[in-house]
N, C-alpha and C positions, 0 to 999 in steps of 0.2 A: 685761429682761422685755418681753414683747410688749404689755403694757397691757390684757390681757383682763380683769383684775380691775376691778370697779366700786367705787372707793374710797368713793363716797357711800353705798353699801350696806354698807360695812364689810368688803369683800372684800380679801384679800391674795393675791398670786400668789407661788409658790415652785417651785423645781425639787426634786422629791423622787423619788428612785430614777430620775433621768434624765428625768422627765416633768414638764411644767409642770402645776401643780395650783392650784386655787382653794381658799382656806380662808376661812371666815366664821364668826364667833361669832353664829349666829342665836339667836333666843329659845329654841329647843329646845336648842341647844348650851350656852347659858348656864344653862338649867335643869339640864342634865346636869352642868355644872361645880359648881352649887350642891350637888347630891347628892354628887358625888365629893369635894368639899372640906368637906362637913358644915356648910354655912352655910344660914341660913334666908331670905336675901334678897339682892338684887342689890347693895345698898350694902355688906353684909358681904363679899360676894364681891370687890367692887372694893377694899375695905379689905385683904383677904387678899393681893391682888396688889400693892398699893401699897408694901409693904415692900421689894420688890425682891429678896427672898430666896426663890428657887424651887429645888426639888430637880430632879434629872434626871427623876424620876417625875412631878413637877408639869408639867414641860415636855412630856413625852410625853402626859399627860392633856389638856392644853390644845390641843396640836397635833392630837391625834386627834379631839377634839370639833370643832375648826375645820375639819379635813378633812371630817368627816361633814356639818357645816353647809354646806360648799361643794359637797356632792353626791358626795363620794368615799365609796364603801362599803368600810369597813375598820374593824377594831377596834383597841384599844390595842396588843395583841400584834403585829398586822400592822405597825404603825408601828415597833415596836422592830427589825424586820428590814429596814427601808428606810433608804437613805442620803439625807441631807439635804445639799443643796449648801452647802458651807462647814463641814461637820462640826458639832461641838458648838457652836462659836461661831455658825455659821449658824442652828442650831436655836434658840439663845437669842435671837438677833437677830429671827428670825421670830416667836417667841413674844411678844417685846416689841412688835413691830409689830402683831400680831394683837390683843393686849390693848389697845393704844392705839387701834386702830380701833373697838373696842367700848366702851371706857370713857373716852375723851377726846372732848369736844364741841368742834367747831370753831365759833368765833364769826365774825361778819360781817367782822371786821378780819383774819381769818386766824390769830388767836391760838387756842390750845387751853386748855381747862380740864377738870378732872376731872368725870365724870358725877355729877350730883346728882339723885336721884329726887325728885319733888315731895313736899312735906311732906303728911301726912294733913290733910285739910280745907283744903289750900292750893289752888293753881291746878290746873286740870284736867290730865290726862295729856298732852293735845295741846299744852299750853303748854311742855312740856319739850323740844319739838323746834323748831328754827328754822322760822319761818313759821307756827307753830301747827298743824302737820299731824301 
């Protein structure tokens, strides 16, 4: 890949229908997934994905939200007609990479840990991000 994706922003690059595209689970895309999967919050959404058991429909829903978050204008049905480099295996790998970019936090030592929203009454939302930003 050409490296267009900004990993610090949670972007992932993929070849879909022969075209390099950026995918990103933005806040809007995550809200869209909360609705699609019938969960009430980000922690429940992360828990839903942590089981590692996704249907083909789940993969399509996640990738379509990621594509829209990356600025690609299409709906879930449009994605069903597109080919993803690597076929089904490539689509599942891309979904895993996209979810990891949104729900894993990289620590200063390079290790990753699952996203943990701040507890109510706990630290400010800014403290959930490295550097307090």
